[in-house]
C-alpha positions in Angstrom: -26.8 101.5 249.7 -25.8 101.6 246.0 -22.8 103.9 246.8 -21.5 101.3 249.3 -21.7 98.2 247.2 -19.7 97.9 244.0 -21.8 98.0 240.8 -20.4 94.6 240.0 -22.6 93.1 242.8 -25.6 95.5 243.0 -27.2 97.6 240.3 -30.4 99.5 239.6 -32.2 98.3 236.5 -33.0 101.2 234.3 -36.7 101.8 233.6 -38.0 99.5 236.3 -39.1 101.9 239.1 -36.8 100.9 241.9 -36.0 97.3 240.9 -32.4 96.3 241.7 -30.4 93.3 240.7 -28.0 91.5 243.2 -25.2 89.6 241.3 -23.7 86.5 242.8 -21.0 84.3 241.3 -20.4 80.8 242.8 -17.8 78.6 241.2 -18.4 79.2 237.4 -22.1 80.0 237.8 -23.7 83.4 237.8 -26.9 84.1 239.7 -29.2 87.1 239.8 -31.6 88.0 242.5 -34.1 90.9 242.1 -34.9 93.2 245.0 -36.1 96.6 246.1 -36.1 98.9 249.1 -39.2 99.3 251.3 -39.2 102.8 252.8 -35.4 103.0 252.3 -34.7 100.7 255.2 -35.5 97.1 254.3 -34.2 95.3 251.2 -36.9 92.9 249.9 -35.7 90.0 247.9 -37.8 88.6 245.0 -37.1 86.0 242.4 -33.7 84.8 241.5 -32.3 82.8 238.4 -29.2 81.5 237.0 -27.9 83.9 234.3 -26.8 82.2 231.1 -26.3 85.1 228.7 -25.3 88.8 228.9 -28.8 90.2 228.7 -31.2 89.8 231.6 -34.3 87.9 230.3 -37.3 90.3 230.1 -39.6 87.5 231.5 -37.5 87.4 234.7 -37.8 91.2 235.0 -41.5 91.0 234.4 -41.8 88.3 237.1 -39.9 90.5 239.6 -42.1 93.5 238.9 -45.2 91.5 239.4 -43.9 90.1 242.8 -42.9 93.6 243.8 -46.4 95.0 243.0 -48.0 92.2 245.0 -45.6 92.8 247.9 -46.4 96.5 248.2 -50.2 95.9 247.7 -50.2 93.4 250.5 -48.0 95.6 252.6 -50.4 98.5 252.1 -53.4 96.4 253.1 -51.7 95.3 256.3 -51.2 98.9 257.3 -54.9 99.8 257.0 
């Protein structure tokens, strides 16, 4: 997937164990949506926010990682 979508719109966040950032620009606003792959087939979207600075806020990354962990924990319990 990452080789088909330009880095301007979709990028892996270093040091986050599979967390990606989707970048969307609408009018003069820039939005970010965190996501990951589930078994390489499904893209799971998590939290999003309006980006107002160059650096992605750590609290938004932490929130996405928490949601991701909850998603996979719940997914694992459904398969049992």
